[in-house]
C-alpha positions as CSV (number, residue, x, y, z in Angstrom):
1,Q,94.4,113.5,99.6
2,V,93.0,110.1,100.6
3,Q,92.3,109.8,104.2
4,L,92.7,106.0,106.2
5,E,90.7,104.6,109.3
6,E,91.5,101.7,110.9
7,S,89.7,99.3,113.5
8,G,89.5,96.3,114.6
9,G,92.4,94.9,116.1
10,G,92.8,93.7,120.2
11,L,94.1,91.0,122.0
12,V,93.1,87.7,121.3
13,Q,95.1,84.2,122.2
14,A,97.0,82.5,119.8
15,G,94.7,80.7,117.1
16,G,92.4,82.7,117.8
17,S,90.8,85.2,114.9
18,L,90.7,88.9,113.9
19,T,89.6,91.0,111.1
20,L,90.5,94.1,110.3
21,S,88.8,97.1,108.3
22,C,89.9,99.8,107.1
23,V,87.2,102.7,105.5
24,A,89.3,105.4,103.2
25,S,87.8,108.7,102.6
26,G,89.0,111.9,100.6
27,S,90.0,111.4,96.5
28,I,89.2,107.6,97.0
29,L,88.6,107.8,93.1
30,N,92.0,107.8,92.8
31,I,93.5,104.5,94.9
32,I,95.1,102.0,92.6
33,S,95.2,99.2,95.4
34,M,95.3,99.0,99.3
35,G,96.5,96.7,101.6
36,W,97.8,96.4,104.9
37,Y,101.5,96.1,106.5
38,R,102.8,95.7,110.1
39,Q,105.1,96.7,112.1
40,A,106.5,95.0,115.5
41,P,108.8,96.0,117.9
42,G,112.5,96.8,116.8
43,K,111.5,95.0,113.5
44,Q,110.7,97.3,110.0
45,R,107.3,97.7,108.7
46,E,106.6,95.0,106.1
47,L,103.9,94.0,103.7
48,V,101.4,91.6,104.4
49,A,99.0,91.7,101.8
50,M,97.9,93.9,99.0
51,T,94.5,94.0,96.5
52,T,94.5,96.0,93.4
53,N,91.5,97.7,92.3
54,S,91.1,94.6,89.3
55,G,90.8,92.3,91.8
56,L,95.0,90.7,91.9
57,T,96.3,90.0,95.7
58,N,99.4,89.4,97.2
59,Y,100.5,87.7,100.5
60,A,103.3,87.8,102.3
61,D,104.8,84.6,103.0
62,S,104.2,84.5,106.4
63,V,100.8,84.9,106.8
64,K,99.4,83.2,103.2
65,G,97.2,79.9,104.2
66,R,95.7,82.2,107.2
67,F,95.0,86.1,106.0
68,T,92.6,86.9,103.3
69,I,92.3,90.3,102.0
70,S,89.2,91.7,99.9
71,R,87.2,95.2,99.7
72,D,83.9,95.9,99.5
73,N,81.9,96.8,96.7
74,T,82.5,100.2,96.6
75,K,86.4,100.0,96.8
76,T,86.3,102.3,100.2
77,T,86.3,99.9,103.1
78,V,89.8,97.0,102.8
79,Y,89.4,94.1,105.2
80,L,92.1,91.8,106.5
81,Q,91.1,88.4,107.7
82,M,93.4,86.6,110.5
83,K,92.7,83.0,111.3
84,S,94.8,80.7,113.1
85,L,97.0,84.1,114.4
86,K,100.7,83.5,116.3
87,P,102.5,85.3,119.0
88,E,104.7,86.4,116.0
89,D,102.0,87.6,114.0
90,T,101.9,90.9,117.0
91,A,102.3,94.1,115.7
92,V,100.4,97.5,114.6
93,Y,99.1,96.9,111.6
94,Y,98.7,100.2,109.4
95,C,96.4,100.5,106.4
96,Y,97.5,101.4,103.2
97,A,96.6,102.9,99.7
98,Y,98.4,104.1,96.6
99,T,97.5,106.6,94.0
100,S,100.1,108.2,92.9
101,Y,101.3,108.9,96.0
102,D,101.3,106.6,99.6
103,Y,99.1,107.2,101.8
104,W,99.0,105.3,105.6
105,G,96.5,104.8,108.5
106,L,97.4,106.0,112.2
107,G,97.6,102.2,112.7
108,T,96.3,99.5,115.5
109,Q,97.4,97.0,117.9
110,V,97.5,93.5,117.4
111,T,98.6,91.4,120.1
112,V,98.6,88.0,120.6
113,S,99.7,85.8,123.2
114,S,101.1,82.5,123.2
């Protein structure tokens, strides 16, 4: 079992920045990849960014060049640096970890005002 706890969400004006953090606990040695998804009201949950243990990263086209995903050296914490935020980035952001199972955090709200 892996537990994920997000932090760092909040309200920011368009053009601003936020950094989300997610701390993993439990069976962390089994984690293969970690990332972030988001879900806006009335929309499906979508991938924002993902990083693997080997350092490969993948980003949604809508955030490329604005968001950066990273993990700390212990690989227990994943960050999402978000810059040049837009109102359409408003969503609940969920931390995700993959072992041979999917694990999700409870989510953190990001609201970008215009």
